[in-house]
ZADO-1210 file (C-alpha; in nm, 4 decimals, padded with zeros to 6 digits):
<atoms>
<atom x="16.9300" y="08.4966" z="-02.8029" code="MET" pos="1"/>
<atom x="16.5274" y="08.4619" z="-02.8113" code="LYS" pos="2"/>
<atom x="16.3656" y="08.4705" z="-02.4729" code="LEU" pos="3"/>
<atom x="16.2066" y="08.0881" z="-02.5729" code="THR" pos="4"/>
<atom x="16.5782" y="07.9530" z="-02.6064" code="GLU" pos="5"/>
<atom x="16.7049" y="08.0640" z="-02.3017" code="VAL" pos="6"/>
<atom x="16.8063" y="07.7464" z="-02.1013" code="PRO" pos="7"/>
<atom x="16.6401" y="07.6893" z="-01.7844" code="LEU" pos="8"/>
<atom x="16.6527" y="07.4376" z="-01.5120" code="THR" pos="9"/>
<atom x="16.3579" y="07.3787" z="-01.2966" code="THR" pos="10"/>
<atom x="16.3518" y="07.2849" z="-00.9193" code="LEU" pos="11"/>
<atom x="16.4158" y="06.9521" z="-00.9645" code="ASP" pos="12"/>
<atom x="16.7262" y="06.9890" z="-01.1920" code="GLY" pos="13"/>
<atom x="16.5991" y="06.9344" z="-01.5311" code="ALA" pos="14"/>
<atom x="16.6971" y="07.1220" z="-01.8452" code="ARG" pos="15"/>
<atom x="16.3905" y="07.2961" z="-01.9973" code="THR" pos="16"/>
<atom x="16.3447" y="07.6201" z="-02.2105" code="SER" pos="17"/>
<atom x="16.0025" y="07.8820" z="-02.2482" code="LEU" pos="18"/>
<atom x="16.0030" y="07.6994" z="-02.5707" code="ALA" pos="19"/>
<atom x="15.8940" y="07.3709" z="-02.3695" code="ALA" pos="20"/>
<atom x="15.5540" y="07.5196" z="-02.3318" code="TYR" pos="21"/>
<atom x="15.4717" y="07.6009" z="-02.6454" code="GLY" pos="22"/>
<atom x="15.1960" y="07.8478" z="-02.7443" code="ASP" pos="23"/>
<atom x="15.0671" y="07.8751" z="-02.4044" code="ARG" pos="24"/>
<atom x="15.0547" y="08.2210" z="-02.2095" code="ALA" pos="25"/>
<atom x="15.3146" y="08.2166" z="-01.9350" code="ILE" pos="26"/>
<atom x="15.3460" y="08.4017" z="-01.5889" code="LEU" pos="27"/>
<atom x="15.6841" y="08.4387" z="-01.4900" code="VAL" pos="28"/>
<atom x="15.6974" y="08.5079" z="-01.0972" code="VAL" pos="29"/>
<atom x="15.9951" y="08.5350" z="-00.8830" code="ASN" pos="30"/>
<atom x="15.8922" y="08.4016" z="-00.5774" code="VAL" pos="31"/>
<atom x="16.0090" y="08.3631" z="-00.2118" code="ALA" pos="32"/>
<atom x="15.8995" y="08.1659" z="00.0880" code="SER" pos="33"/>
<atom x="15.9470" y="08.4064" z="00.3742" code="LYS" pos="34"/>
<atom x="15.8051" y="08.7694" z="00.2473" code="CYS" pos="35"/>
<atom x="15.5059" y="08.9130" z="00.3391" code="GLY" pos="36"/>
<atom x="15.3607" y="08.8452" z="00.0091" code="MET" pos="37"/>
<atom x="15.4220" y="08.4824" z="-00.0115" code="THR" pos="38"/>
<atom x="15.0516" y="08.4471" z="00.0305" code="PRO" pos="39"/>
<atom x="15.0338" y="08.5699" z="-00.3137" code="GLN" pos="40"/>
<atom x="15.1360" y="08.1810" z="-00.3883" code="TYR" pos="41"/>
<atom x="14.7713" y="08.1147" z="-00.3264" code="ALA" pos="42"/>
<atom x="14.6138" y="08.3451" z="-00.5768" code="GLN" pos="43"/>
<atom x="14.9312" y="08.2048" z="-00.8216" code="LEU" pos="44"/>
<atom x="14.7598" y="07.8665" z="-00.7839" code="GLU" pos="45"/>
<atom x="14.4433" y="07.9774" z="-00.8387" code="GLU" pos="46"/>
<atom x="14.5042" y="08.1322" z="-01.1817" code="LEU" pos="47"/>
<atom x="14.6940" y="07.8001" z="-01.2849" code="GLN" pos="48"/>
<atom x="14.3728" y="07.5952" z="-01.1966" code="GLN" pos="49"/>
<atom x="14.1516" y="07.8545" z="-01.3776" code="ARG" pos="50"/>
<atom x="14.3148" y="07.8710" z="-01.6809" code="TYR" pos="51"/>
<atom x="14.5708" y="07.5565" z="-01.7474" code="ALA" pos="52"/>
<atom x="14.3258" y="07.4021" z="-01.9788" code="ASP" pos="53"/>
<atom x="14.3202" y="07.7219" z="-02.1863" code="ARG" pos="54"/>
<atom x="14.6907" y="07.7577" z="-02.2795" code="GLY" pos="55"/>
<atom x="14.8284" y="07.9210" z="-01.9546" code="PHE" pos="56"/>
<atom x="15.0772" y="07.7914" z="-01.6923" code="THR" pos="57"/>
<atom x="15.2572" y="07.9978" z="-01.3893" code="VAL" pos="58"/>
<atom x="15.6342" y="07.9601" z="-01.3855" code="LEU" pos="59"/>
<atom x="15.7652" y="08.0326" z="-01.0135" code="GLY" pos="60"/>
<atom x="16.1245" y="08.1255" z="-01.0118" code="VAL" pos="61"/>
<atom x="16.2796" y="08.1208" z="-00.6279" code="PRO" pos="62"/>
<atom x="16.5186" y="08.4114" z="-00.5643" code="CYS" pos="63"/>
<atom x="16.6889" y="08.4926" z="-00.2814" code="ASN" pos="64"/>
<atom x="16.8209" y="08.8427" z="-00.3761" code="GLN" pos="65"/>
<atom x="16.5467" y="09.0492" z="-00.1585" code="PHE" pos="66"/>
<atom x="16.6637" y="09.0208" z="00.1996" code="LEU" pos="67"/>
<atom x="16.7147" y="08.6631" z="00.2162" code="GLY" pos="68"/>
<atom x="16.3613" y="08.5328" z="00.2176" code="GLN" pos="69"/>
<atom x="16.4030" y="08.2194" z="-00.0203" code="GLU" pos="70"/>
<atom x="16.6981" y="08.0695" z="00.2028" code="PRO" pos="71"/>
<atom x="16.5997" y="07.7411" z="00.1431" code="GLY" pos="72"/>
<atom x="16.6905" y="07.4022" z="-00.1116" code="SER" pos="73"/>
<atom x="16.5472" y="07.2856" z="-00.3623" code="ALA" pos="74"/>
<atom x="16.3607" y="06.9993" z="-00.1437" code="GLU" pos="75"/>
<atom x="16.2647" y="07.2864" z="00.1039" code="ASP" pos="76"/>
<atom x="16.1008" y="07.5334" z="-00.1523" code="ILE" pos="77"/>
<atom x="15.9125" y="07.2171" z="-00.3359" code="GLN" pos="78"/>
<atom x="15.7787" y="07.0879" z="00.0179" code="THR" pos="79"/>
<atom x="15.6971" y="07.4394" z="00.1430" code="PHE" pos="80"/>
<atom x="15.5297" y="07.5374" z="-00.1669" code="CYS" pos="81"/>
<atom x="15.3103" y="07.2085" z="-00.1891" code="ALA" pos="82"/>
<atom x="15.2480" y="07.2016" z="00.1874" code="MET" pos="83"/>
<atom x="15.1670" y="07.5325" z="00.2464" code="ASN" pos="84"/>
<atom x="14.9336" y="07.6416" z="-00.0827" code="TYR" pos="85"/>
<atom x="14.9061" y="07.3203" z="-00.2932" code="GLY" pos="86"/>
<atom x="15.1142" y="07.4531" z="-00.5410" code="VAL" pos="87"/>
<atom x="15.1407" y="07.2520" z="-00.8884" code="THR" pos="88"/>
<atom x="15.2678" y="07.4619" z="-01.1398" code="PHE" pos="89"/>
<atom x="15.6360" y="07.4179" z="-01.2749" code="PRO" pos="90"/>
<atom x="15.9015" y="07.5997" z="-01.0680" code="MET" pos="91"/>
<atom x="16.2971" y="07.6975" z="-01.1877" code="LEU" pos="92"/>
<atom x="16.5636" y="07.6636" z="-00.9676" code="GLU" pos="93"/>
<atom x="16.6551" y="07.9265" z="-00.7156" code="LYS" pos="94"/>
<atom x="16.7725" y="08.2375" z="-00.9937" code="THR" pos="95"/>
<atom x="16.9218" y="08.5562" z="-00.9550" code="LYS" pos="96"/>
<atom x="16.7096" y="08.8402" z="-01.1199" code="VAL" pos="97"/>
<atom x="16.9250" y="09.1299" z="-01.0546" code="ASN" pos="98"/>
<atom x="17.2841" y="09.2339" z="-01.1036" code="GLY" pos="99"/>
<atom x="17.5604" y="09.1312" z="-01.2824" code="ARG" pos="100"/>
<atom x="17.5001" y="08.7914" z="-01.2009" code="HIS" pos="101"/>
<atom x="17.1361" y="08.8034" z="-01.2881" code="SER" pos="102"/>
<atom x="17.0198" y="08.4767" z="-01.4835" code="HIS" pos="103"/>
<atom x="16.9549" y="08.5734" z="-01.9163" code="PRO" pos="104"/>
<atom x="16.5887" y="08.5241" z="-01.8597" code="LEU" pos="105"/>
<atom x="16.5834" y="08.8473" z="-01.6422" code="TYR" pos="106"/>
<atom x="16.7983" y="08.9994" z="-01.8345" code="ARG" pos="107"/>
<atom x="16.5223" y="09.0072" z="-02.1189" code="ILE" pos="108"/>
<atom x="16.2126" y="09.0195" z="-01.9052" code="LEU" pos="109"/>
<atom x="16.3730" y="09.3453" z="-01.7132" code="ARG" pos="110"/>
<atom x="16.3473" y="09.5286" z="-02.0250" code="ASP" pos="111"/>
<atom x="15.9864" y="09.5174" z="-02.0410" code="ALA" pos="112"/>
<atom x="15.7952" y="09.8087" z="-01.9067" code="PRO" pos="113"/>
<atom x="15.5260" y="09.8096" z="-01.6129" code="ASP" pos="114"/>
<atom x="15.1953" y="09.9880" z="-01.6328" code="ALA" pos="115"/>
<atom x="15.3716" y="10.3720" z="-01.5572" code="ALA" pos="116"/>
<atom x="15.6418" y="10.3039" z="-01.8282" code="GLY" pos="117"/>
<atom x="15.9472" y="10.1898" z="-01.6064" code="ARG" pos="118"/>
<atom x="16.1633" y="09.9314" z="-01.7093" code="ALA" pos="119"/>
<atom x="16.4551" y="09.8068" z="-01.5106" code="GLY" pos="120"/>
<atom x="16.5303" y="09.6121" z="-01.2342" code="ARG" pos="121"/>
<atom x="16.2876" y="09.3779" z="-01.0495" code="VAL" pos="122"/>
<atom x="16.2182" y="09.5880" z="-00.7267" code="ARG" pos="123"/>
<atom x="16.0814" y="09.2768" z="-00.5057" code="TRP" pos="124"/>
<atom x="15.9662" y="08.9335" z="-00.4698" code="ASN" pos="125"/>
<atom x="15.6780" y="08.8489" z="-00.6563" code="PHE" pos="126"/>
<atom x="15.6889" y="09.0592" z="-00.9686" code="GLU" pos="127"/>
<atom x="15.5260" y="08.9138" z="-01.2578" code="LYS" pos="128"/>
<atom x="15.5872" y="08.9153" z="-01.6118" code="PHE" pos="129"/>
<atom x="15.3415" y="08.8036" z="-01.8578" code="LEU" pos="130"/>
<atom x="15.4892" y="08.6158" z="-02.1652" code="VAL" pos="131"/>
<atom x="15.2172" y="08.6091" z="-02.4315" code="ALA" pos="132"/>
<atom x="15.2384" y="08.3342" z="-02.7481" code="PRO" pos="133"/>
<atom x="15.4671" y="08.5176" z="-02.9910" code="GLY" pos="134"/>
<atom x="15.7045" y="08.6882" z="-02.6960" code="GLY" pos="135"/>
<atom x="15.5023" y="09.0352" z="-02.5927" code="THR" pos="136"/>
<atom x="15.6033" y="09.0402" z="-02.2451" code="ILE" pos="137"/>
<atom x="15.3606" y="09.2395" z="-01.9916" code="THR" pos="138"/>
<atom x="15.4988" y="09.3406" z="-01.6854" code="ARG" pos="139"/>
<atom x="15.3173" y="09.3854" z="-01.3073" code="PHE" pos="140"/>
<atom x="15.5454" y="09.5094" z="-01.0062" code="ARG" pos="141"/>
<atom x="15.5001" y="09.3244" z="-00.6987" code="SER" pos="142"/>
<atom x="15.1894" y="09.4722" z="-00.5536" code="ALA" pos="143"/>
<atom x="14.9982" y="09.3957" z="-00.8093" code="VAL" pos="144"/>
<atom x="14.8031" y="09.0673" z="-00.6635" code="GLU" pos="145"/>
<atom x="14.8091" y="08.7823" z="-00.9229" code="PRO" pos="146"/>
<atom x="14.4154" y="08.7953" z="-00.9729" code="THR" pos="147"/>
<atom x="14.3919" y="09.1694" z="-00.9755" code="ASP" pos="148"/>
<atom x="14.1344" y="09.2515" z="-01.2888" code="PRO" pos="149"/>
<atom x="14.4136" y="09.4255" z="-01.4960" code="ALA" pos="150"/>
<atom x="14.6189" y="09.0939" z="-01.4391" code="VAL" pos="151"/>
<atom x="14.3096" y="08.8664" z="-01.5775" code="ILE" pos="152"/>
<atom x="14.2722" y="09.0699" z="-01.8468" code="ALA" pos="153"/>
<atom x="14.5796" y="09.0476" z="-01.9644" code="ALA" pos="154"/>
<atom x="14.5991" y="08.6784" z="-01.9322" code="ILE" pos="155"/>
<atom x="14.2939" y="08.6405" z="-02.0827" code="GLU" pos="156"/>
<atom x="14.4099" y="08.8602" z="-02.4090" code="ALA" pos="157"/>
<atom x="14.7069" y="08.6294" z="-02.4048" code="ALA" pos="158"/>
<atom x="14.5761" y="08.3020" z="-02.4499" code="LEU" pos="159"/>
<atom x="14.6001" y="08.0769" z="-02.7021" code="PRO" pos="160"/>
<atom x="14.2866" y="08.1413" z="-02.9712" code="ARG" pos="161"/>
</atoms>
């Protein structure tokens, strides 16, 4: 199955896929509301605001697999993100990113190597996968901030022409 054909469900229960985003560059990020890296939401929203008009979107993917740091319901997650970080980018339903029951989206994304050439399991919350139009995937580990120059350069290179 192609990455753009993988069925997805939004936080509010609607069916979608990456194909719904057309030729946009998409930064897929597994997020959590009770993590030391949760303040990255602010930078993710900053990227959304800066590049949305140029063919970019952040796609948040809540995940509770890392020390139970995303325990809330869909409504809790939506409220937390809106009230604390003013999140306007789309969010998917809570998803497993690792293991035998991981979502098919992440089974594909995990094959992409990071800057050190390592692919495989998602190590922590806020790991980022930039999906360029055409399907090229660039991976950034959790410690790489969303506004890091390497992420910005990758986004700008992936924006539709």
